[in-house]
DSSP file (Angstrom, degrees, kcal/mol; ACC not computed):
  #  RESIDUE AA STRUCTURE BP1 BP2  ACC     N-H-->O    O-->H-N    N-H-->O    O-->H-N    TCO  KAPPA ALPHA  PHI   PSI    X-CA   Y-CA   Z-CA
    1    1 A M              0   0    0      0, 0.0     2,-0.0     0, 0.0     0, 0.0   0.000 360.0 360.0 360.0 134.1  -14.9  -94.2   34.0
    2    2 A S     >  -     0   0    0      1,-0.1     4,-1.9     4,-0.0     5,-0.2  -0.320 360.0-115.9 -76.1 159.9  -12.1  -93.5   31.6
    3    3 A F  H  > S+     0   0    0      1,-0.2     4,-2.3     2,-0.2     5,-0.1   0.898 114.7  51.7 -60.1 -42.9   -9.0  -91.5   32.6
    4    4 A L  H  > S+     0   0    0      1,-0.2     4,-2.2     2,-0.2    -1,-0.2   0.890 108.6  49.4 -64.5 -40.4   -9.8  -88.8   30.1
    5    5 A S  H  > S+     0   0    0      2,-0.2     4,-1.8     1,-0.2    -1,-0.2   0.856 110.1  52.3 -68.7 -32.3  -13.4  -88.3   31.3
    6    6 A Q  H  X S+     0   0    0     -4,-1.9     4,-2.3     2,-0.2    -2,-0.2   0.913 109.1  49.5 -67.1 -42.6  -12.1  -88.1   34.9
    7    7 A L  H  X S+     0   0    0     -4,-2.3     4,-2.5     1,-0.2    -2,-0.2   0.907 108.9  52.9 -61.5 -40.8   -9.6  -85.4   33.8
    8    8 A E  H  X S+     0   0    0     -4,-2.2     4,-2.4     1,-0.2    -1,-0.2   0.882 108.1  50.9 -62.6 -38.6  -12.5  -83.5   32.1
    9    9 A R  H  X S+     0   0    0     -4,-1.8     4,-2.8     2,-0.2    -1,-0.2   0.927 110.4  48.3 -64.4 -44.9  -14.5  -83.7   35.3
   10   10 A F  H  X S+     0   0    0     -4,-2.3     4,-2.6     2,-0.2    -2,-0.2   0.904 112.1  49.7 -62.4 -40.9  -11.7  -82.3   37.4
   11   11 A E  H  X S+     0   0    0     -4,-2.5     4,-2.2     2,-0.2    -1,-0.2   0.909 111.9  47.9 -63.3 -42.4  -11.1  -79.5   34.8
   12   12 A H  H  X S+     0   0    0     -4,-2.4     4,-2.3     2,-0.2    -2,-0.2   0.913 111.8  50.1 -64.5 -43.6  -14.8  -78.7   34.9
   13   13 A M  H  X S+     0   0    0     -4,-2.8     4,-2.5     1,-0.2     5,-0.2   0.928 109.7  51.6 -58.7 -46.1  -14.8  -78.7   38.7
   14   14 A H  H  X S+     0   0    0     -4,-2.6     4,-2.6     1,-0.2    -2,-0.2   0.912 110.1  48.0 -59.2 -45.4  -11.8  -76.4   38.7
   15   15 A K  H  X S+     0   0    0     -4,-2.2     4,-2.3     2,-0.2    -1,-0.2   0.919 111.8  49.3 -62.8 -44.5  -13.4  -73.9   36.4
   16   16 A L  H  X>S+     0   0    0     -4,-2.3     5,-2.8     1,-0.2     4,-0.5   0.894 112.4  48.0 -63.2 -40.3  -16.7  -73.8   38.4
   17   17 A I  H ><5S+     0   0    0     -4,-2.5     3,-0.9     3,-0.2    47,-0.4   0.922 110.5  51.4 -67.0 -43.0  -14.8  -73.3   41.6
   18   18 A E  H 3<5S+     0   0    0     -4,-2.6    -2,-0.2     1,-0.2    -1,-0.2   0.897 114.3  43.7 -57.9 -40.5  -12.7  -70.5   40.1
   19   19 A L  H 3<5S-     0   0    0     -4,-2.3    -1,-0.2    -5,-0.2    -2,-0.2   0.510 107.6-127.2 -82.9  -4.3  -15.9  -68.8   38.9
   20   20 A K  T <<5S+     0   0    0     -3,-0.9    -3,-0.2    -4,-0.5     3,-0.1   0.925  73.9 124.6  54.5  46.6  -17.6  -69.4   42.2
   21   21 A A      < +     0   0    0     -5,-2.8    -4,-0.2    -6,-0.1    -1,-0.1  -0.140  24.4 109.9-126.7  35.8  -20.4  -70.9   40.2
   22   22 A T        -     0   0    0     40,-0.4     9,-0.2    -6,-0.3    39,-0.2   0.823  60.2-153.1 -83.5 -30.5  -20.7  -74.4   41.8
   23   23 A G        -     0   0    0     37,-0.5    39,-0.3    36,-0.2    -1,-0.2  -0.383  49.3 -30.7  79.3-171.4  -24.0  -74.0   43.6
   24   24 A N  S  > S-     0   0    0     37,-0.1     4,-3.0    -2,-0.1     5,-0.2  -0.214  78.9 -89.6 -71.9 171.9  -24.7  -76.1   46.7
   25   25 A P  H  > S+     0   0    0      0, 0.0     4,-2.5     0, 0.0     5,-0.2   0.869 127.9  48.2 -55.1 -40.6  -23.1  -79.6   47.0
   26   26 A Q  H  > S+     0   0    0      2,-0.2     4,-2.2     1,-0.2     5,-0.1   0.920 113.8  47.1 -66.9 -41.9  -26.0  -81.4   45.2
   27   27 A Q  H  > S+     0   0    0      2,-0.2     4,-2.4     1,-0.2    -1,-0.2   0.909 112.2  50.5 -64.1 -41.5  -26.1  -78.8   42.4
   28   28 A F  H  X S+     0   0    0     -4,-3.0     4,-1.8     2,-0.2    -2,-0.2   0.931 109.9  49.8 -61.6 -46.2  -22.3  -79.0   42.0
   29   29 A A  H  <>S+     0   0    0     -4,-2.5     5,-2.3    -5,-0.2     4,-0.5   0.906 111.2  49.9 -59.6 -41.6  -22.4  -82.8   41.9
   30   30 A D  H ><5S+     0   0    0     -4,-2.2     3,-0.8     1,-0.2    -1,-0.2   0.899 107.4  54.6 -63.0 -40.8  -25.2  -82.6   39.2
   31   31 A K  H 3<5S+     0   0    0     -4,-2.4    -1,-0.2     1,-0.3    -2,-0.2   0.856 115.5  37.8 -63.7 -35.4  -23.1  -80.1   37.2
   32   32 A V  T 3<5S-     0   0    0     -4,-1.8    -1,-0.3    -5,-0.1    -2,-0.2   0.367 112.1-120.9 -99.5   5.7  -20.1  -82.5   37.0
   33   33 A K  T < 5S+     0   0    0     -3,-0.8     2,-0.3    -4,-0.5    -3,-0.2   0.902  71.7 112.9  59.7  49.5  -22.4  -85.6   36.7
   34   34 A V  S   <S-     0   0    0     -5,-2.3    -1,-0.2    -6,-0.1    -2,-0.1  -0.890  71.5 -92.3-136.1 168.9  -21.2  -87.4   39.8
   35   35 A S     >  -     0   0    0     -2,-0.3     4,-2.2     1,-0.1     5,-0.1  -0.382  39.2-110.6 -75.2 163.4  -22.8  -88.4   43.1
   36   36 A E  H  > S+     0   0    0      1,-0.2     4,-2.1     2,-0.2     5,-0.2   0.879 119.4  52.2 -63.7 -38.1  -22.5  -86.1   46.0
   37   37 A S  H  > S+     0   0    0      2,-0.2     4,-1.8     1,-0.2    -1,-0.2   0.881 109.3  49.6 -68.5 -35.2  -20.2  -88.6   47.8
   38   38 A T  H  > S+     0   0    0      2,-0.2     4,-2.6     1,-0.2    -2,-0.2   0.883 107.8  55.2 -67.4 -37.6  -17.9  -88.8   44.7
   39   39 A L  H  X S+     0   0    0     -4,-2.2     4,-2.6     2,-0.2    -2,-0.2   0.932 107.3  48.9 -58.6 -46.5  -17.9  -85.0   44.6
   40   40 A Y  H  X S+     0   0    0     -4,-2.1     4,-2.2     1,-0.2    -1,-0.2   0.890 110.7  51.5 -60.9 -39.5  -16.6  -84.9   48.2
   41   41 A Y  H  X S+     0   0    0     -4,-1.8     4,-1.9     2,-0.2    -2,-0.2   0.935 110.9  47.3 -62.6 -46.0  -14.0  -87.5   47.3
   42   42 A Y  H  X S+     0   0    0     -4,-2.6     4,-2.3     2,-0.2    -2,-0.2   0.891 110.0  52.1 -63.0 -41.2  -12.8  -85.4   44.3
   43   43 A I  H  X S+     0   0    0     -4,-2.6     4,-2.4     1,-0.2    -1,-0.2   0.903 108.3  52.8 -61.7 -40.2  -12.7  -82.2   46.5
   44   44 A G  H  X S+     0   0    0     -4,-2.2     4,-2.0     2,-0.2    -2,-0.2   0.885 107.3  51.3 -61.3 -39.2  -10.5  -84.1   48.9
   45   45 A L  H  X S+     0   0    0     -4,-1.9     4,-1.0     2,-0.2    -2,-0.2   0.910 109.6  49.6 -65.9 -40.9   -8.2  -85.1   46.1
   46   46 A L  H ><>S+     0   0    0     -4,-2.3     5,-2.1     1,-0.2     3,-0.5   0.906 109.4  52.3 -63.0 -40.0   -7.9  -81.5   45.0
   47   47 A K  H ><5S+     0   0    0     -4,-2.4     3,-1.7     1,-0.2    -1,-0.2   0.875 104.0  56.5 -62.6 -36.9   -7.2  -80.5   48.7
   48   48 A E  H 3<5S+     0   0    0     -4,-2.0    -1,-0.2     1,-0.3    -2,-0.2   0.783 103.0  56.2 -64.2 -25.7   -4.4  -83.1   48.8
   49   49 A R  T <<5S-     0   0    0     -4,-1.0    -1,-0.3    -3,-0.5    -2,-0.2   0.348 133.0 -90.9 -87.6   5.5   -2.9  -81.3   45.8
   50   50 A G  T < 5S+     0   0    0     -3,-1.7     2,-0.3     1,-0.3    -3,-0.2   0.426  76.9 145.2 105.1   0.5   -2.8  -78.1   47.8
   51   51 A A      < -     0   0    0     -5,-2.1     2,-1.0    -6,-0.1    -1,-0.3  -0.558  39.9-150.3 -73.2 129.1   -6.1  -76.5   46.9
   52   52 A Q        +     0   0    0     -2,-0.3    13,-3.4    14,-0.2    14,-0.4  -0.794  27.0 179.3 -98.9  90.8   -7.6  -74.6   49.8
   53   53 A I  E     +A   64   0A   0     -2,-1.0     2,-0.3    11,-0.2    11,-0.2  -0.783   5.3 173.2 -99.9 133.0  -11.3  -75.1   49.0
   54   54 A A  E     -A   63   0A   0      9,-2.6     9,-2.4    -2,-0.4     2,-0.4  -0.862  25.0-128.0-130.7 167.2  -14.1  -73.6   51.2
   55   55 A Y  E     -A   62   0A   0     -2,-0.3     2,-0.6     7,-0.2     7,-0.2  -0.971  11.4-152.0-120.4 133.0  -17.8  -73.4   50.9
   56   56 A S  E  >> -A   61   0A   0      5,-2.8     5,-1.4    -2,-0.4     4,-1.2  -0.917   5.2-167.7-103.8 117.8  -19.8  -70.1   51.3
   57   57 A R  T  45S+     0   0    0     -2,-0.6    -1,-0.2     2,-0.2     5,-0.0   0.861  90.9  54.5 -68.1 -34.9  -23.3  -70.7   52.6
   58   58 A Y  T  45S+     0   0    0      1,-0.2    -1,-0.2    -3,-0.1    -2,-0.0   0.941 119.7  30.3 -64.9 -48.5  -24.1  -67.1   51.7
   59   59 A A  T  45S-     0   0    0      2,-0.2    -1,-0.2   -36,-0.0    -2,-0.2   0.578 100.3-135.4 -85.2 -10.8  -23.0  -67.4   48.0
   60   60 A E  T  <5 +     0   0    0     -4,-1.2   -37,-0.5     1,-0.2     2,-0.3   0.957  67.1 105.9  50.1  55.9  -24.0  -71.1   47.9
   61   61 A S  E   <S-A   56   0A   0     -5,-1.4    -5,-2.8   -39,-0.2     2,-0.2  -0.987  70.8-119.3-158.4 149.4  -20.7  -71.9   46.1
   62   62 A Y  E     +A   55   0A   0     -2,-0.3   -40,-0.4   -39,-0.3     2,-0.3  -0.587  39.3 175.9 -80.0 154.0  -17.3  -73.5   46.7
   63   63 A Y  E     -A   54   0A   0     -9,-2.4    -9,-2.6    -2,-0.2     2,-0.5  -0.976  35.0-102.7-153.9 162.1  -14.4  -71.2   46.2
   64   64 A Y  E     -A   53   0A   0    -47,-0.4   -11,-0.2    -2,-0.3     4,-0.1  -0.794  19.7-154.7 -88.5 129.2  -10.6  -71.2   46.5
   65   65 A K  S    S+     0   0    0    -13,-3.4     2,-0.3    -2,-0.5    -1,-0.1   0.863  82.8  20.0 -70.2 -35.3   -9.3  -69.3   49.6
   66   66 A D  S    S-     0   0    0    -14,-0.4   -14,-0.2    -3,-0.1     2,-0.1  -0.805 107.4 -72.7-124.7 166.8   -6.0  -68.6   47.8
   67   67 A D        +     0   0    0     -2,-0.3     2,-0.4   -16,-0.1    -2,-0.1  -0.405  56.3 179.9 -59.8 135.0   -4.9  -68.6   44.2
   68   68 A F        +     0   0    0     -2,-0.1     2,-0.4    -4,-0.1    -4,-0.1  -0.994   8.9 178.7-142.0 130.9   -4.7  -72.1   43.0
   69   69 A S        +     0   0    0     -2,-0.4     2,-0.3     2,-0.0    -2,-0.0  -0.985   2.0 174.4-133.6 148.6   -3.8  -73.4   39.6
   70   70 A I        -     0   0    0     -2,-0.4     2,-0.5   -59,-0.0    -2,-0.0  -0.990  23.2-133.6-148.4 143.4   -3.5  -76.8   38.2
   71   71 A Q        -     0   0    0     -2,-0.3     2,-0.4     2,-0.0    -2,-0.0  -0.875  17.2-165.0-105.5 134.2   -2.8  -78.1   34.7
   72   72 A F        +     0   0    0     -2,-0.5     2,-0.3   -61,-0.0    -2,-0.0  -0.885  34.5  95.9-111.7 145.3   -4.9  -80.9   33.2
   73   73 A G              0   0    0     -2,-0.4    -2,-0.0     1,-0.1   -65,-0.0  -0.880 360.0 360.0 157.5 173.8   -3.8  -82.8   30.2
   74   74 A V              0   0    0     -2,-0.3    -1,-0.1   -70,-0.0   -70,-0.0   0.336 360.0 360.0-117.8 360.0   -2.2  -85.8   28.7
């Protein structure tokens, strides 16, 4: 996977989390076109960068507990 496509995936993930529109983990993985295990790895990387990400079973979506912003680009 190229660096740019990986950045695009992270940006897409970030937008979906901000909008609370991820769906369950399998749906989220499908939306960003990765496996579920890769999705968990990416979420872990975002958490390492300070993102406080949680999952709501009620809303069936990941969300940021606090405001989180990150800039993507080259």
